[in-house]
FIPA-11021 format. One line per 3 residues: number of its first residue (from 1); for each residue y, z, x of N, C-alpha, C. Coordinates in steps of 0.2 Angstrom, whole numbers, plus 5000, padded with zeros to 4 digits. Layout:
NUM) Y:Z:X:Y:Z:X:Y:Z:X | ...
This chain:
1) 4942:4877:5043:4943:4879:5036:4943:4873:5031 | 4939:4874:5026:4939:4869:5020:4943:4872:5015 | 4948:4868:5012:4952:4870:5006:4950:4867:5000
4) 4951:4870:4994:4949:4867:4988:4955:4867:4983 | 4954:4865:4977:4959:4865:4972:4957:4870:4966 | 4962:4874:4963:4961:4879:4958:4958:4875:4952
7) 4954:4879:4948:4951:4877:4941:4946:4871:4942 | 4943:4870:4948:4938:4865:4949:4931:4869:4950 | 4926:4866:4949:4919:4870:4949:4918:4872:4957
10) 4921:4869:4962:4920:4872:4968:4926:4876:4971 | 4930:4878:4967:4936:4882:4969:4935:4888:4973 | 4939:4889:4978:4938:4896:4981:4942:4901:4977
13) 4939:4906:4975:4943:4911:4970:4944:4918:4973 | 4950:4921:4972:4951:4927:4974:4952:4931:4967 | 4949:4937:4967:4950:4942:4961:4954:4948:4963
16) 4960:4949:4961:4964:4955:4962:4962:4960:4957 | 4960:4966:4960:4959:4972:4956:4965:4976:4957 | 4970:4975:4952:4976:4978:4953:4981:4973:4954
19) 4986:4972:4950:4991:4966:4949:4998:4968:4949 | 5000:4973:4953:5007:4975:4954:5011:4970:4958 | 5017:4973:4960:5021:4969:4964:5018:4966:4971
22) 5014:4970:4974:5011:4968:4980:5005:4963:4979 | 5001:4964:4973:4997:4959:4971:5000:4952:4969 | 5006:4953:4966:5009:4946:4965:5011:4942:4971
25) 5013:4945:4976:5014:4942:4982:5008:4939:4985 | 5003:4943:4985:4996:4940:4988:4994:4934:4983 | 4995:4934:4977:4993:4929:4973:4997:4922:4974
28) 5004:4923:4976:5008:4918:4977:5006:4914:4984 | 5004:4919:4989:5002:4916:4995:4995:4913:4995 | 4991:4915:4991:4984:4912:4990:4985:4905:4987
31) 4989:4905:4982:4990:4899:4978:4993:4893:4983 | 4997:4895:4987:5000:4891:4992:4995:4887:4996 | 4989:4890:4996:4983:4887:5000:4978:4884:4995
34) 4980:4884:4989:4975:4880:4984:4970:4885:4982 | 4970:4892:4983:4965:4896:4981:4967:4898:4973 | 4961:4898:4969:4962:4901:4962:4962:4908:4962
37) 4967:4911:4958:4968:4918:4958:4966:4921:4951 | 4962:4926:4950:4961:4930:4944:4964:4936:4945 | 4969:4938:4941:4972:4945:4942:4970:4949:4936
40) 4968:4955:4938:4966:4961:4934:4970:4967:4934 | 4972:4970:4929:4975:4976:4929:4974:4980:4922 | 4976:4986:4922:4975:4990:4916:4980:4989:4910
43) 4985:4985:4912:4990:4984:4907:4992:4976:4907 | 4995:4974:4901:4996:4967:4900:5003:4965:4904 | 5003:4959:4906:5009:4956:4909:5011:4960:4916
46) 5006:4962:4919:5007:4965:4926:5010:4959:4930 | 5014:4961:4936:5017:4956:4940:5013:4950:4942 | 5007:4952:4945:5002:4946:4947:5000:4942:4941
49) 4999:4945:4935:4997:4941:4929:5001:4935:4928 | 5008:4936:4930:5013:4931:4928:5012:4925:4933 | 5008:4925:4938:5008:4920:4943:5001:4918:4944
52) 4996:4921:4941:4989:4920:4942:4986:4914:4938 | 4980:4911:4939:4977:4906:4935:4975:4909:4929 | 4972:4915:4929:4969:4919:4924:4971:4926:4924
55) 4972:4930:4919:4973:4937:4919:4969:4941:4914 | 4967:4947:4916:4963:4951:4912:4966:4958:4912 | 4965:4961:4906:4966:4968:4906:4960:4972:4904
58) 4958:4977:4909:4952:4981:4908:4953:4988:4911 | 4949:4992:4909:4949:4999:4913:4945:4998:4919 | 4948:4998:4925:4945:4996:4931:4941:5002:4934
61) 4941:5008:4931:4937:5013:4932:4930:5013:4929 | 4930:5008:4924:4924:5007:4920:4919:5003:4924 | 4914:5005:4927:4909:5001:4931:4907:4995:4928
64) 4905:4996:4922:4902:4990:4918:4907:4985:4917 | 4913:4987:4915:4918:4982:4913:4920:4978:4920 | 4920:4981:4925:4922:4978:4932:4917:4973:4933
67) 4910:4975:4933:4905:4971:4935:4904:4965:4930 | 4905:4966:4924:4905:4961:4919:4910:4955:4920 | 4916:4957:4922:4921:4952:4924:4919:4949:4930
70) 4917:4952:4935:4915:4949:4942:4909:4944:4940 | 4905:4946:4936:4899:4941:4935:4902:4935:4931 | 4906:4936:4927:4909:4931:4923:4913:4926:4927
73) 4917:4928:4932:4922:4924:4936:4919:4922:4942 | 4914:4925:4945:4911:4923:4951:4916:4922:4957 | 4920:4927:4958:4925:4926:4963:4922:4925:4970
76) 4925:4922:4975:4923:4921:4982:4924:4928:4985 | 4930:4930:4984:4932:4937:4987:4935:4941:4982 | 4934:4948:4982:4936:4953:4978:4941:4957:4982
79) 4947:4958:4980:4953:4961:4983:4955:4967:4979 | 4952:4973:4981:4955:4979:4977:4962:4981:4980 | 4967:4981:4975:4974:4982:4976:4976:4989:4974
82) 4972:4993:4971:4974:5000:4969:4968:5005:4971 | 4970:5011:4970:4965:5016:4972:4960:5017:4966 | 4963:5017:4960:4959:5019:4954:4954:5013:4951
85) 4949:5012:4955:4944:5007:4954:4937:5010:4954 | 4932:5008:4950:4926:5011:4951:4923:5009:4957 | 4922:5013:4962:4919:5012:4968:4911:5010:4967
88) 4908:5012:4962:4901:5011:4961:4901:5003:4959 | 4906:5001:4956:4906:4994:4954:4906:4989:4960 | 4910:4991:4965:4911:4988:4971:4905:4988:4975
91) 4902:4993:4976:4895:4994:4979:4890:4989:4976 | 4890:4989:4969:4885:4985:4966:4886:4978:4967 | 4893:4976:4966:4895:4969:4967:4893:4967:4974
94) 4894:4971:4979:4892:4969:4986:4884:4968:4986 | 4880:4972:4983:4873:4971:4983:4871:4965:4980 | 4875:4962:4975:4874:4956:4971:4876:4950:4975
97) 4879:4951:4981:4881:4946:4985:4888:4944:4985 | 4892:4948:4982:4900:4946:4981:4903:4949:4988 | 4908:4946:4990:4912:4948:4996:4918:4953:4994
100) 4917:4959:4995:4923:4964:4994:4927:4964:5000 | 4934:4964:4999:4938:4965:5005:4941:4972:5006 | 4941:4975:5011:4938:4973:5017:4930:4973:5017
103) 4928:4979:5014:4921:4980:5012:4920:4986:5007 | 4915:4987:5003:4915:4992:4999:4915:4999:5002 | 4912:5000:5008:4912:5006:5011:4919:5008:5013
106) 4923:5003:5016:4930:5004:5018:4934:5006:5013 | 4933:5003:5007:4937:5005:5001:4935:5012:4999 | 4929:5013:4999:4927:5020:4997:4930:5025:5002
109) 4930:5024:5008:4933:5029:5013:4941:5030:5012 | 4944:5024:5010:4951:5024:5010:4955:5025:5004 | 4951:5025:4998:4954:5026:4992:4954:5033:4990
112) 4951:5037:4994:4951:5044:4994:4953:5048:5000 | 4959:5052:5000:4961:5055:5006:4956:5059:5009 | 4952:5062:5006:4947:5066:5009:4942:5062:5013
115) 4940:5056:5011:4935:5052:5015:4938:5050:5021 | 4944:5047:5020:4948:5044:5026:4950:5049:5031 | 4952:5055:5029:4954:5060:5034:4948:5063:5038
118) 4942:5064:5034:4936:5066:5037:4934:5061:5042 | 4934:5055:5040:4932:5049:5044:4936:5049:5051 | 4943:5049:5050:4947:5049:5056:4947:5055:5060
121) 4947:5061:5057:4947:5067:5061:4941:5069:5064 | 4935:5068:5060:4929:5071:5062:4924:5066:5065 | 4924:5060:5062:4920:5055:5065:4923:5051:5071
124) 4929:5049:5070:4932:5045:5076:4936:5050:5080 | 4937:5056:5079:4940:5061:5083:4947:5059:5084 | 4951:5057:5079:4958:5055:5080:4962:5061:5079
127) 4968:5061:5082:4973:5066:5081:4976:5066:5074 | 4975:5071:5070:4978:5072:5064:4981:5079:5063 | 4985:5080:5058:4987:5087:5056:4982:5091:5054
130) 4982:5097:5054:4977:5102:5051:4977:5101:5043 | 4971:5102:5040:4970:5100:5033:4965:5104:5030 | 4965:5105:5024:4960:5108:5020:4959:5105:5013
133) 4954:5105:5010:4953:5103:5003:4951:5108:4998 | 4955:5108:4992:4954:5113:4987:4953:5110:4980 | 4950:5114:4976:4949:5112:4969:4952:5116:4964
136) 4954:5122:4966:4957:5127:4961:4964:5129:4963 | 4967:5132:4959:4974:5135:4960:4973:5141:4965 | 4968:5145:4965:4967:5151:4969:4965:5148:4976
139) 4961:5143:4977:4959:5141:4984:4965:5137:4987 | 4970:5134:4982:4976:5131:4985:4980:5136:4988 | 4981:5142:4984:4985:5147:4987:4983:5150:4994
142) 4976:5150:4994:4973:5153:5000:4974:5148:5006 | 4973:5142:5005:4973:5137:5010:4980:5136:5012 | 4985:5136:5008:4992:5135:5010:4994:5141:5014
145) 4992:5147:5012:4994:5153:5016:4991:5153:5023 | 4985:5150:5023:4982:5149:5030:4985:5144:5034 | 4987:5139:5031:4990:5133:5034:4997:5135:5036
148) 5001:5139:5032:5008:5141:5034:5013:5136:5030 | 5019:5139:5029:5024:5135:5026:5029:5132:5030 | 5032:5126:5029:5030:5122:5023:5023:5119:5024
151) 5020:5116:5019:5014:5112:5019:5014:5107:5014 | 5011:5102:5015:5011:5096:5011:5005:5096:5006 | 5005:5095:5000:5000:5095:4995:5000:5088:4991
154) 4994:5085:4991:4993:5079:4988:4986:5079:4985 | 4986:5075:4979:4979:5073:4976:4975:5069:4981 | 4968:5070:4981:4965:5066:4986:4964:5058:4984
157) 4966:5057:4978:4966:5050:4976:4972:5049:4972 | 4977:5045:4974:4983:5043:4971:4987:5038:4975 | 4992:5035:4973:4996:5030:4976:5004:5031:4975
160) 5008:5028:4979:5015:5028:4978:5018:5035:4977 | 5015:5040:4981:5018:5046:4981:5016:5050:4974 | 5013:5048:4969:5012:5051:4963:5008:5057:4964
163) 5010:5063:4962:5007:5069:4963:5008:5073:4969 | 5012:5070:4974:5013:5073:4981:5019:5078:4981 | 5019:5083:4984:5024:5088:4985:5024:5092:4991
166) 5029:5095:4993:5030:5099:4999:5031:5107:4996 | 5027:5111:4998:5028:5118:4996:5031:5122:5002 | 5037:5124:5001:5041:5127:5006:5040:5135:5007
169) 5037:5137:5001:5036:5145:5001:5030:5146:4996 | 5027:5152:4996:5022:5153:4992:5024:5152:4984 | 5030:5154:4983:5032:5153:4976:5032:5146:4973
172) 5031:5141:4978:5031:5134:4976:5024:5131:4974 | 5019:5135:4975:5012:5133:4975:5010:5131:4968 | 5012:5135:4963:5010:5133:4956:5014:5127:4954
175) 5020:5126:4956:5023:5120:4954:5020:5114:4957 | 5018:5114:4964:5014:5109:4967:5008:5108:4963 | 5004:5113:4961:4998:5112:4957:4999:5108:4951
178) 5005:5109:4948:5007:5105:4942:5008:5098:4943 | 5012:5097:4949:5014:5090:4951:5008:5086:4953 | 5003:5089:4956:4997:5085:4958:4994:5082:4952
181) 4995:5085:4946:4991:5082:4940:4994:5075:4938 | 5000:5073:4941:5003:5067:4940:5000:5061:4944 | 4994:5063:4947:4991:5058:4952:4989:5051:4948
184) 4990:5046:4951:4987:5039:4949:4979:5039:4952 | 4975:5042:4948:4968:5043:4950:4965:5049:4948 | 4962:5052:4953:4958:5059:4952:4962:5064:4955
187) 4964:5069:4951:4968:5075:4953:4963:5081:4953 | 4957:5080:4953:4952:5086:4953:4952:5090:4960 | 4953:5086:4965:4953:5089:4972:4960:5087:4975
190) 4962:5092:4979:4969:5091:4983:4967:5092:4990 | 4972:5089:4994:4972:5090:5001:4978:5094:5003 | 4977:5099:5007:4983:5103:5009:4984:5102:5017
193) 4990:5099:5019:4991:5097:5025:4996:5101:5029 | 4995:5103:5035:5000:5106:5040:5006:5101:5040 | 5012:5104:5039:5018:5100:5040:5020:5099:5047
196) 5019:5093:5049:5020:5091:5056:5028:5090:5057 | 5031:5094:5062:5038:5093:5063:5039:5087:5067 | 5038:5081:5064:5038:5075:5067:5046:5072:5068
199) 5047:5067:5072:5053:5064:5073:5054:5059:5068 | 5049:5055:5067:5049:5050:5062:5042:5048:5060 | 5041:5044:5055:5035:5041:5053:5035:5034:5052
202) 5029:5031:5054:5029:5023:5054:5023:5021:5050 | 5024:5014:5048:5018:5011:5046:5017:5005:5051 | 5011:5005:5053:5009:4999:5058:5004:4995:5054
205) 5006:4989:5052:5002:4984:5049:4997:4981:5054 | 4991:4982:5052:4986:4980:5057:4981:4975:5053 | 4981:4969:5056:4977:4963:5052:4971:4961:5056
208) 4965:4961:5053:4959:4959:5057:4955:4954:5053 | 4951:4950:5057:4946:4946:5054:4942:4944:5060 | 4937:4939:5059:4933:4937:5065:4937:4934:5071
211) 4943:4932:5069:4947:4929:5075:4951:4934:5079 | 4950:4940:5077:4953:4946:5081:4957:4951:5077 | 4961:4955:5080:4966:4960:5077:4973:4958:5080
214) 4978:4958:5075:4985:4958:5077:4989:4963:5074 | 4994:4965:5077:4999:4970:5074:5006:4967:5073 | 5009:4969:5067:5015:4968:5066:5020:4973:5070
217) 5026:4971:5070:5031:4976:5073:5031:4983:5069 | 5031:4988:5072:5031:4995:5068:5037:4995:5063 | 5035:4998:5057:5040:4999:5052:5042:5006:5051
220) 5048:5008:5051:5050:5014:5049:5052:5015:5042 | 5052:5021:5039:5053:5021:5032:5055:5028:5030 | 5059:5028:5025:5061:5035:5022:5058:5035:5015
223) 5055:5041:5014:5051:5042:5008:5054:5048:5004 | 5053:5048:4998:5055:5053:4993:5049:5055:4989 | 5046:5061:4989:5040:5063:4986:5034:5058:4987
226) 5034:5055:4993:5028:5051:4995:5029:5044:4993 | 5035:5042:4990:5036:5035:4988:5042:5032:4992 | 5041:5026:4995:5046:5023:5000:5053:5022:4996
229) 5058:5023:4999:5065:5022:4997:5068:5016:5001 | 5067:5016:5008:5069:5012:5012:5064:5011:5018 | 5064:5004:5020:5059:5003:5026:5063:4998:5030
232) 5062:4998:5037:5065:4994:5041:5060:4992:5047 | 5061:4986:5050:5057:4984:5055:5061:4980:5060 | 5060:4981:5067:5056:4986:5070:5059:4993:5070
235) 5055:4998:5070:5058:5005:5072:5058:5006:5080 | 5063:5009:5082:5064:5010:5089:5059:5016:5091 | 5054:5014:5095:5050:5020:5097:5047:5018:5105
238) 5045:5023:5108:5043:5022:5115:5037:5018:5116 | 5037:5014:5121:5031:5010:5122:5024:5014:5123 | 5025:5020:5125:5019:5025:5125:5016:5026:5118
241) 5021:5028:5114:5019:5030:5107:5017:5024:5103 | 5020:5018:5104:5018:5012:5101:5011:5010:5103 | 5009:5011:5110:5003:5009:5112:4997:5014:5109
244) 4999:5020:5109:4994:5025:5106:4993:5023:5098 | 4998:5021:5095:4997:5020:5088:4993:5013:5087 | 4994:5009:5091:4990:5003:5091:4982:5004:5093
247) 4981:5009:5098:4974:5011:5099:4971:5014:5094 | 4975:5019:5090:4972:5022:5085:4971:5018:5079 | 4976:5013:5077:4975:5009:5072:4969:5004:5073
250) 4968:5002:5079:4962:4997:5080:4956:5001:5080 | 4956:5007:5082:4949:5011:5082:4947:5013:5075 | 4952:5014:5070:4950:5016:5063:4949:5010:5060
253) 4952:5004:5061:4951:4998:5057:4944:4995:5060 | 4943:4995:5066:4936:4993:5069:4931:4997:5066 | 4932:5004:5065:4927:5008:5062:4926:5006:5055
256) 4931:5004:5051:4930:5002:5044:4927:4995:5043 | 4929:4991:5048:4926:4984:5048:4929:4980:5042 | 4927:4974:5042:4929:4969:5037:4935:4965:5039
259) 4938:4961:5034:4944:4957:5035:4950:4960:5031 | 4956:4958:5033:4961:4959:5029:4967:4963:5033 | 4972:4965:5029:4977:4969:5032:4977:4976:5030
262) 4978:4980:5035:4978:4988:5034:4985:4991:5035 | 4987:4995:5031:4993:4998:5032:4992:5005:5035 | 4993:5006:5041:4991:5012:5045:4997:5017:5046
265) 4997:5023:5043:5003:5027:5043:5002:5032:5049 | 5007:5034:5052:5007:5039:5058:5014:5043:5057 | 5013:5049:5060:5018:5054:5061:5019:5053:5069
268) 5026:5053:5071:5027:5052:5078:5032:5058:5080 | 5030:5061:5086:5034:5066:5089:5034:5065:5096 | 5040:5063:5099:5040:5061:5106:5035:5055:5107
271) 5031:5056:5112:5026:5051:5113:5019:5053:5110 | 5019:5058:5106:5013:5060:5102:5013:5057:5095 | 5007:5054:5094:5006:5050:5088:5000:5054:5084
274) 5001:5055:5077:4996:5058:5073:4994:5053:5067 | 4988:5052:5067:4986:5048:5061:4987:5051:5054 | 4990:5048:5049:4991:5051:5043:4987:5048:5037
277) 4988:5042:5036:4984:5038:5030:4983:5031:5032 | 4979:5028:5028:4978:5021:5029:4976:5018:5022 | 4979:5012:5021:4978:5008:5015:4975:5001:5017
280) 4969:4999:5014:4965:4993:5016:4968:4987:5012 | 4975:4986:5013:4978:4981:5009:4985:4981:5011 | 4989:4976:5008:4997:4976:5010:5000:4983:5008
283) 5005:4985:5011:5008:4992:5011:5015:4991:5008 | 5017:4995:5003:5023:4995:5000:5029:4994:5005 | 5029:4998:5011:5034:4998:5016:5034:4991:5019
286) 5029:4988:5019:5028:4981:5022:5031:4976:5018 | 5034:4977:5013:5038:4972:5009:5044:4969:5013 | 5046:4973:5018:5051:4971:5023:5049:4964:5027
289) 5043:4963:5027:5040:4957:5031:5042:4951:5027 | 5044:4951:5021:5045:4945:5017:5051:4942:5020 | 5055:4945:5024:5061:4942:5027:5061:4942:5035
292) 5057:4947:5038:5057:4947:5045:5052:4943:5049 | 5047:4941:5045:5042:4937:5049:5040:4930:5046 | 5038:4926:5050:5036:4919:5047:5030:4919:5042
295) 5026:4924:5043:5020:4926:5039:5021:4933:5037 | 5022:4934:5030:5023:4941:5028:5016:4944:5028 | 5016:4951:5027:5010:4954:5026:5005:4951:5021
298) 5008:4949:5016:5004:4946:5011:5001:4939:5013 | 5005:4935:5016:5002:4929:5019:4997:4930:5025 | 4998:4936:5029:4993:4938:5034:4987:4940:5030
301) 4987:4944:5025:4981:4946:5021:4977:4941:5019 | 4980:4936:5016:4976:4930:5014:4973:4926:5019 | 4977:4925:5025:4974:4922:5031:4968:4926:5033
304) 4969:4932:5034:4963:4936:5036:4957:4935:5032 | 4958:4936:5025:4953:4935:5020:4949:4928:5021 | 4953:4923:5022:4950:4916:5023:4947:4915:5030
307) 4948:4919:5034:4946:4918:5041:4950:4914:5045 | 4957:4913:5043:4961:4909:5047:4964:4913:5053 | 4967:4909:5058:4971:4912:5063:4976:4917:5061
310) 4978:4922:5065:4982:4928:5062:4989:4927:5066 | 4991:4922:5069:4997:4921:5073:5003:4921:5068 | 5009:4923:5070:5015:4923:5067:5021:4924:5071
313) 5027:4922:5069:5033:4923:5072:5037:4929:5069 | 5039:4934:5073:5044:4939:5071:5051:4936:5071 | 5054:4935:5065:5061:4932:5065:5066:4936:5068
316) 5066:4943:5067:5071:4947:5069:5071:4954:5064 | 5075:4958:5066:5076:4965:5063:5078:4964:5056 | 5076:4968:5051:5078:4968:5044:5076:4975:5041
319) 5078:4975:5034:5077:4981:5030:5075:4979:5023 | 5072:4984:5020:5070:4983:5013:5072:4990:5009 | 5076:4989:5004:5077:4995:4999:5074:4994:4993
322) 5071:5000:4990:5068:5000:4984:5073:5002:4978 | 5073:4997:4973:5077:4999:4967:5072:5002:4961 | 5074:5008:4959:5070:5012:4954:5074:5012:4948
325) 5070:5011:4942:5074:5011:4936:5077:5018:4934 | 5083:5017:4931:5086:5023:4928:5086:5024:4921 | 5082:5019:4918:5082:5020:4910:5075:5018:4908
328) 5073:5019:4902:5067:5017:4899:5068:5011:4895 | 5064:5006:4895:5065:5000:4891:5059:4996:4890 | 5058:4993:4884:5052:4989:4883:5054:4981:4885
331) 5061:4980:4886:5063:4974:4887:5068:4975:4893 | 5066:4977:4899:5071:4978:4904:5075:4973:4907 | 5081:4974:4908:5086:4970:4911:5089:4973:4917
334) 5089:4969:4923:5092:4971:4929:5098:4967:4930 | 5104:4971:4932:5110:4967:4933:5111:4968:4941 | 5111:4962:4944:5111:4962:4951:5118:4958:4954
337) 5122:4961:4958:5128:4958:4960:5126:4951:4964 | 5131:4946:4963:5130:4940:4967:5129:4941:4974 | 5133:4945:4977:5133:4946:4984:5127:4948:4987
340) 5122:4950:4983:5115:4952:4985:5112:4946:4988 | 5114:4940:4985:5110:4934:4987:5115:4930:4992 | 5114:4933:4998:5119:4930:5004:5115:4926:5009
343) 5118:4924:5014:5115:4920:5019:5108:4924:5022 | 5109:4930:5023:5103:4934:5026:5101:4940:5022 | 5101:4939:5015:5099:4944:5010:5097:4941:5004
346) 5093:4945:5000:5091:4943:4994:5087:4948:4990 | 5086:4948:4984:5082:4953:4980:5076:4950:4977 | 5070:4953:4977:5064:4951:4974:5064:4956:4967
349) 5064:4953:4962:5063:4956:4955:5055:4955:4953 | 5052:4961:4952:5045:4961:4951:5043:4958:4944 | 5047:4959:4939:5046:4956:4932:5041:4961:4928
352) 5041:4967:4929:5037:4972:4926:5039:4972:4918 | 5034:4972:4914:5036:4972:4907:5039:4977:4904 | 5039:4983:4907:5042:4989:4904:5045:4993:4910
355) 5051:4997:4909:5053:5001:4914:5053:5008:4912 | 5052:5013:4916:5053:5020:4915:5057:5023:4921 | 5060:5028:4920:5064:5031:4925:5060:5033:4931
358) 5062:5030:4937:5058:5031:4943:5054:5025:4945 | 5053:5020:4940:5048:5015:4941:5051:5010:4946 | 5048:5007:4951:5050:5003:4956:5050:4996:4952
361) 5056:4993:4952:5057:4987:4948:5059:4981:4953 | 5062:4982:4959:5064:4977:4963:5065:4979:4970 | 5066:4975:4975:5068:4977:4982:5073:4972:4984
364) 5078:4975:4988:5083:4971:4992:5080:4970:4999 | 5082:4964:5002:5079:4962:5008:5085:4959:5012 | 5086:4962:5018:5091:4960:5023:5089:4959:5030
367) 5091:4953:5032:5089:4951:5039:5096:4952:5043 | 5096:4957:5048:5102:4959:5052:5100:4964:5057 | 5104:4966:5062:5103:4971:5066:5102:4978:5062
370) 5097:4982:5064:5094:4987:5060:5099:4991:5056 | 5104:4994:5060:5109:4998:5056:5112:4995:5051 | 5115:4989:5052:5118:4985:5047:5113:4983:5041
373) 5107:4981:5043:5102:4979:5038:5100:4985:5033 | 5100:4991:5036:5098:4997:5032:5104:4999:5028 | 5110:4998:5030:5116:5000:5026:5117:4995:5021
376) 5116:4988:5022:5117:4983:5017:5111:4984:5011 | 5105:4985:5014:5099:4986:5009:5101:4991:5004 | 5103:4997:5007:5105:5002:5002:5111:5001:4998
379) 5116:4997:5000:5122:4996:4996:5120:4991:4991 | 5115:4986:4992:5113:4982:4987:5110:4986:4981 | 5105:4990:4983:5101:4994:4978:5106:4998:4974
382) 5111:5001:4977:5116:5005:4974:5120:5002:4969 | 5121:4995:4970:5125:4991:4965:5121:4988:4959 | 5114:4989:4960:5110:4986:4954:5110:4991:4948
385) 5110:4989:4942:5109:4993:4936:5104:4990:4932 | 5101:4994:4928:5096:4992:4923:5097:4995:4916 | 5095:4992:4911:5095:4994:4904:5090:4991:4900
């Protein structure tokens, strides 16, 4: 591998389309290898903007705006970090010779729950929950009745749980329909899923490039309304279930192709494993790897993009707790107790320019035996306040 220096005419450049807290960590890891970083988002002073070589604010769903910026910057690699991006721009960029990570078709399949579910269940024949797609309130009612209650209702395009709900009875359907409009992306079509009576759910971080495929230790997580509250690594699961998860993750990532890290989500019941979703980029539950691994998911993503070896050391068990703002502010202040910064714990503050109720502003990270780590990660979050 040949390395370069930023801001030179021969610099290796990464363009982040989406510059939130996950993109910020990718930017930091890229710059540790001398890679020039261009951070793009829909609002000013997004987290990755603060550490990038250059920052832009554009409408990333505007094909021409995205293409114009790509042509201006001539990035070596384009890393989509959110769902709400013009897929037509990515396909066109690829036609023009730009390298989209993992590739434009993989982004197309995974940015939309319909595409990835059909690909996994119908093309690859992987085990998933039953599902249906709907576009009207009436067809939602019909699909939910056929699926049975409870059932899970999600926009086909969104992130961080926005627009997701569980309908426990027919009377909940209209509320779920309204909640779906909160999607980050396109809420014109919804997926209705059978509610699997699973024992737990996991994220299996799967990283691939021409050097091979590697797996991180499986990550357990607690979610509320589809957004993670607590994650821990590793989760205790049977060797049979873990092997099935790895086989499924490899099958779907091989099917998608390309380089990078993939956050593959599963429902697990006993030794049975059901494919749920996939993100072709670092996963929010994977922030726990900032403390548990020698190479975090962000470092592994950059390694995969650059074609470097994917080896790493797992330091030990740990947990990550999400702090969500309790107040609205244009000048947010977080008050964090000193004991959050201990021998085996710390807090990552994202530096978002504004807070609103429920917005993720920081995470606690703890390295310890799992139960202790989970307890302390929650305790730290509960002690944080914002104003």
